[in-house]
N, C-alpha and C positions, 0 to 999 in steps of 0.2 A: 770764390773767397767772399765772405762777409767784410763788411766794412766796421770798422771799430766805432761803438758807440760813444759818443761823448756827453748827452744828456738825455733824461729823462724825467718829464713832468707832466701833471695833470694841465690838463686843457678842457675849459669852458664852450667859447667861441672864438670863431673867425669871423670878422668883414670881412668877402671876398668883394673888391674892388674893380672886378676886371671880366663880371659875369656877362656878354653877348645877353641883351632882355628876351632874342629870341629862344635861348634853351633854359629860360626859367624854369618853366614847367618841368623838363627831365631832368633840372639839375633837383628840383624840389621833393618830386615823385621819387626819386632814387634815395636820397638821403631821409627822408621821411618814412617812407615804407620799408627800405632792405637797410637803414642805418640807426633806424632810432631815433634820429635826431630832429629838429623842430627851423624851419626856413622864415625867416620874415625879410621882406623887400623892402629895404631902407627907401631906396630912391632909386631911378632908372638905372644904376648898373651895380649898384649895392644889395649884397645879400648880406645881411646876419645868419650865422650858424652858430645853434646851441646843439654842443655834443650831450649824449647822454652821459650819466654819472660813471664815473669810470675810464675814460676817454685819457689817453697820454698821446704826448705830442715828443718825439724822440730827434735827436740829430744826431746825424753820422759824419766821421771824418770823410773830407773830399768831395762831400756835396754839395756846397757851398763854394760859391766864388765871391769875387769883389760886385761883380754886375747882379746875384742873385742869392738868396741864404735860402737853401733845401730843408725842409724837415719832413717826415712821414708821422703822420697821424693814425695812431692803432684805434681803431674803435673795442668795447667790449664782445662782440660779436667777430671781431677776430679781421673786419673788413678793415682795407689799410689805403688809404688817402695821402695826398702829395699836397704839403702848402708849399707856396713861393712867393718869397717877398723880395720884390725888386726896388732897389734906395733909390732917392729923388735923384733925377739925371742933373738936375741945376741946383744951386744951394737955394733954401726956400722953400723947393717943392715939395712934395708930398710923397713917405714911399706906396706901392701897390701892392695889393696880395690876391693871390688867385690861388682857388682851392680845386687841386686837379682831382678829377673822377675817372673811375675805369673808362676804356674808351667804350666797352658796350653801349654804355648808357647813354650815348648821342650817336651812335653811328648803327645804321641799317642791318649790316650784316652779323653782330651780334657776337664776335669770335673772343670778345673778351681778355682781348690780350692790349697791354701797355694800358696807356693814361691819355686822356686828350683833353688840353685844356679848350676851354671856352670862351678866352680873352677875344679881345679882338673886333 
C-alpha cells in the first residue's frame, strides 16, 4: 500500500547537520558522481548539498512524527534519498537535519538494501 502524497515541491539545497566527518568522502563521492549533486563542507559536521535542477521533495502521510519530519527527495535520475528533520529538544535549541543515503554507499557488503544514517 502506498502512502498518500501530501506535498511535492522543488528543492535546491539541504544542509546536513549530522554527518560524521569520517564518512564525508563516501557521502560526497556518491552524491556528486551518482546523483549529479555538489557537496561543500561547511564546517566539521555540516555539509551543504546542492541538488540538480528538477529535484523535488515529497512529503507522505504517516512518515513524520512529533520527534522527526521525514520527506523523500527524488532526483531527476530517479535516485531517492530520505531527509529527516529533528526539532530542537529544548527551547531555543536548533533543529538538526540528516540526509540518508542508500546503505550500499557506506557498507562493505554492497547489497544496496535500505538506507543508512551517517549521523552519530
